[in-house]
C-alpha positions, 0 to 999 in steps of 0.5 A: 056360387060367386064370381070373383071380380076385378075392376081395372079403371084409372078413375077413382069415382068409376072404381067406386061406382062399380064396387058399390054395384058389385056389393049389391049383387049376391053372386058377385065378389070383389077380389081386387081393383087396380088403376091400370092393367100393369098393376092389375097383373099382380092380382090376376097372377095370384088370385082366381078371377072369373070376371074383369071389368076393364076400362079402355082409356088408361095411361101406359096401357089401354084396355084394348092393348091389354086384351091384345097382348095378354094370352090368358084372361078371365071373362071381360066386360068393358067399361068406357065413355066411348061407344065407338070402341064397341065393335073392336071390343067384341072382336076381342071376345069381350062378353059385354060393353058398358058405356059410362055413366053405367046404370045399375040396371044395365050393369046387372044385366051384364053380370047376369050374362057373365053368370050364365056364361060361367055356368054354361062353361062349367056345366057343359063340359064335353070332356069325359074321363079318358078324353072322350066327348059327349055327342051334345052340349047345352046352351041357354037360349030364350030363357031355357037350357037347350040341348044341341046335338053335334050331328045337327049343328051345321055351323056357328056364326058370330054376330057382335056379342052373341053367336047364332047356332045354325042347326038342321031344324032351326037357328038359335041365338045365344049370348056366348063368344065365338072363342068361348064355344070354340074351346068346348067343341071337339076339334075333330068335328068342328073347325074355325074357318073365319073369325066369324064362322065355325063349321061342322066338317061332317056337313061339308058338301063341296069346296070351291076355292075359298067357299065351303058349301054346307048344303044349307048355306055357303061360308067363306074361308078367311085368307089367313086361315085358308091353309090351316082350314084345308089341312083340318078338312082334308087330313087323312081324308083326301084320296089321291092317284 
């Protein structure tokens, strides 16, 4: 298995360094490169790209603006000389953030993270024929592939470039994005109530204003997701007079 990659960077030297790094990694394949997101769009629209190395400061359209304005993009690793954009990048669900000059060791670590994430997405499909879901999924945690049962998962918390799975027995720190795991969870059971929280609806004990009591913890519903959250929780379940 090889990951098809694209490099988007306006600096020729930076593109050359990343290209040479990719050539030295056996599970990576360079499928294209471009000096800005506008020119990269042609490659992205006509080629299957698994992983994008995206610079931030570029003319015409910055990497951050590109992520905000594009609906469907591959896994993204940001490459920049400016560390202060890291938080903003992770809020846009980038997989990793590399600060220039990028060492090969750090680049390789980021690529392994992308490979692990790709394999988990591919191998942990919850959809079975007929549109049904399994009652579990797998994640990589502490070097092992761990099985997580839906009935034991209370809520998921996003923390920068990883997530924490809070289960009935323990906490599991996993290098995944909140967006990535949301797409793999059955929406009838799990609900995103905040940019940093996904809850198991079956674990709700009570709701007090914008605070949900899950027994093991209390989490807050974000203001912009409040109406959608309440609909998702109470639909066809609220008994009225």
